[in-house]
NUSE-777110 format. One line per 4 residues: number of its first residue (from 1); their letters; for each residue x, y, z of C-alpha. Coordinates in steps of 0.2 Angstrom, whole numbers, plus 2048, in hexadecimal, padded with zeros to 3 digits. Layout:
# NUSE-777110
NUM) a) X:Y:Z  ...
END
This chain:
# NUSE-777110
1) mnkk) 94E:5BE:829  94C:5CC:837  94A:5C0:847  947:5D0:853
5) npfl) 937:5D8:848  92B:5C9:841  923:5D7:838  931:5DC:82D
9) snpf) 937:5C8:82B  926:5C4:823  91D:5D4:81F  90D:5CB:818
13) lglf) 908:5C4:829  90D:5D3:831  901:5DD:828  8F4:5CD:828
17) tlws) 8F7:5D0:83B  8F1:5E1:83C  8E3:5DF:830  8DB:5D2:83B
21) lfwf) 8E0:5DC:84C  8D8:5EB:842  8C6:5DF:840  8C7:5D9:850
25) ivvf) 8C6:5EB:857  8BA:5F3:84D  8AC:5E7:84C  8AE:5E5:85F
29) llfy) 8AD:5FA:862  89F:5F8:856  895:5EB:85F  89A:5F1:871
33) pfif) 88E:5FD:873  880:5F1:871  888:5E3:87C  88B:5EF:889
37) illq) 87A:5F3:88C  873:5E0:88C  881:5DD:899  877:5E9:8A4
41) klsy) 86A:5DA:8A7  86D:5C9:8AB  85E:5C2:8A1  866:5CB:891
45) rkya) 878:5C5:894  873:5B6:88A  86F:5C3:87A  881:5CB:87D
49) aklv) 88A:5BA:87C  881:5B9:86B  889:5C9:866  899:5C4:86A
53) riws) 897:5B6:860  893:5BE:852  8A2:5C8:856  8AC:5B9:855
57) kcff) 8A6:5B3:844  8AA:5C6:83C  8BC:5C4:844  8BE:5B3:83B
61) ffsf) 8B6:5B8:82C  8C0:5C9:829  8D1:5BF:82E  8CE:5B2:81F
65) irfe) 8CD:5A3:82E  8C2:595:82A  8BD:586:835  8BD:575:830
69) vkhh) 8B3:56D:840  8AF:55A:842  8A0:556:84C  89E:546:854
73) fvpd) 891:54F:85E  885:55D:85D  881:566:86E  86F:567:871
77) kkqn) 868:57A:873  860:574:882  86C:56B:88D  879:573:894
81) yvfc) 889:56C:895  89D:56F:89C  8A9:572:88C  8BA:56F:88E
85) anhf) 8C8:571:883  8DA:572:880  8E3:583:883  8F2:586:878
89) sfld) 8ED:598:870  8E4:5A9:874  8D9:5A4:865  8D1:596:86F
93) ipvi) 8C4:5A1:878  8BE:5A9:867  8BE:599:85E  8B4:591:86B
97) vyll) 8A6:5A0:86B  8A7:59D:856  8A3:589:85A  896:58A:867
101) ehyt) 884:590:866  880:58D:877  87F:59C:886  891:596:88B
105) sfvg) 89B:5A0:899  8AE:59D:89A  8B8:59B:8A9  8C7:5A6:8A5
109) kssl) 8D5:5AE:8AE  8D0:5BF:8B9  8DF:5C9:8AE  8D3:5CA:8A0
113) gklp) 8C5:5D4:8AA  8D1:5E2:8AC  8D2:5E6:898  8C9:5F6:894
117) lfgy) 8B9:5F5:88D  8BC:5E0:889  8BF:5DC:89C  8AC:5E4:8A0
121) myar) 8A5:5D9:893  8AF:5C8:898  8AE:5CA:8AA  89B:5CB:8A9
125) lnil) 899:5BD:89E  8A7:5B2:8A3  8AA:5AC:8B4  8BC:5B1:8B8
129) vnrs) 8C7:5AB:8C3  8DB:5AC:8CC  8E1:59B:8C9  8EE:5A0:8D7
133) dnas) 8E2:5A5:8E2  8D9:596:8EC  8CB:5A0:8F0  8CA:5A7:8E0
137) rags) 8C9:594:8D8  8BC:58F:8E5  8B2:59F:8E2  8B2:59A:8CE
141) lska) 8AB:58A:8D0  89D:58F:8DC  899:59A:8D0  89C:58E:8BF
145) lkal) 890:583:8C8  882:590:8CA  885:594:8B8  882:581:8B2
149) qsgr) 873:583:8BF  86C:592:8B6  86B:589:8A5  87D:590:8A0
153) siai) 88B:585:897  89D:587:89E  8AC:585:893  8BB:583:89B
157) fpeg) 8CD:57F:897  8D2:571:8A3  8E5:573:8A0  8E2:582:8AC
161) givs) 8E9:58F:89D  8F5:591:892  901:587:899  909:578:88E
165) kkyp) 91C:57B:88C  91A:571:87B  90D:572:870  903:568:86A
169) ymak) 905:55F:87A  8F7:562:888  8FD:565:899  8FB:559:8A7
173) plkd) 8F2:557:8B2  8E1:55F:8AD  8DA:568:8BA  8CA:560:8C3
177) gali) 8BF:570:8C3  8B5:56C:8B2  8B3:55A:8B8  8AD:55D:8CA
181) maiq) 89F:56A:8C2  899:55D:8B5  899:550:8C3  88F:55B:8CF
185) qqip) 883:560:8C2  884:54F:8B9  884:558:8A9  88E:551:89A
189) lvpi) 89F:555:896  8A2:55A:885  8B6:55A:87F  8BD:564:870
193) slfn) 8CD:562:869  8D5:570:862  8E3:56D:855  8E9:57B:84E
197) nyqi) 8E5:58C:857  8F6:591:85D  8FE:58F:84A  8F0:59A:843
201) fsdk) 8F4:5A7:853  905:5AA:85A  906:5B3:86A  91A:5B2:86A
205) plmi) 91B:5BC:85F  90A:5C3:85C  904:5BD:84A  8F6:5B7:842
209) rpgv) 8F4:5AD:831  8E4:5A9:827  8E1:596:825  8D7:589:82D
213) irae) 8D2:587:83E  8CF:572:842  8C6:56D:84F  8BB:55D:856
217) ihpp) 8AF:55E:861  8AD:54B:86B  89E:542:870  899:548:883
221) iitk) 89F:53C:891  891:53A:89C  894:53D:8AC  883:537:8B4
225) glti) 887:52B:8C4  895:532:8C4  89E:537:8D5  8AD:541:8DB
229) ddvp) 8B5:530:8DC  8B4:52F:8C9  8BE:53F:8C7  8D0:536:8C3
233) mlre) 8CA:52C:8B7  8BF:53A:8AE  8CF:543:8AE  8D7:536:8A3
237) klyh) 8CA:533:899  8C8:546:894  8DB:549:892  8DC:53A:884
241) iiqd) 8CA:541:87B  8D4:552:879  8E5:54D:876  8E4:53D:86C
245) pilk) 8DE:544:85C  8E9:552:85D  8F7:547:85E  8F2:53D:850
249) yysl) 8EE:54D:845  901:550:848  907:540:845  90E:53F:859
253) depq) 911:533:866  909:533:879  917:53D:883  920:531:88F
END
């Protein structure tokens, strides 16, 4: 087996990865002129987000990736939420886009805004943050609060990025940003467990596999009546709601 070149060691997965990336780029380029136009006016951006969701669906369809989702809760389209999920794969963002029908902005790393074409779209639909800069983190929290006040939902990965050193164990402790904004706005916090995205999409090496994405949308955590003093309790509760089903799925124990 050629360990240096995974495309040669597994030609099928190599060709399949190229096939999937081809459709990812082609559908994006087809939709981009319409997305670009819709991004020019703030009130039209929710329609641009809908096109992005269609793009996500097309990518998964042509990549022969299917979904098996356990819904303990169906979000109310008239209510906004803070959605929180584990983050093990670059596939997590398009998966969340696929799963949620809400007009939702991600809180994501600022480097994505520098990508050609995609970066322009991402920066206008989402909230960018440089996690190594305190001022940027504070600014992103302020922007997220304004988005929630305007009726948008927020999606955030409370681990603070793809930082776990041992999948499928989440990195601890979780960051407090999602908890603070949910408490300040007194809106529900919705945990989402993503079980196997990192197996469908591997970035080291870059490889995409056909298969079934498994996810679980948990009942919301109600924050009405909670205060900032409740953040430590809420942090631990959120962690276990997301992590425990993942460990059960893989028959693993809680790390000591």
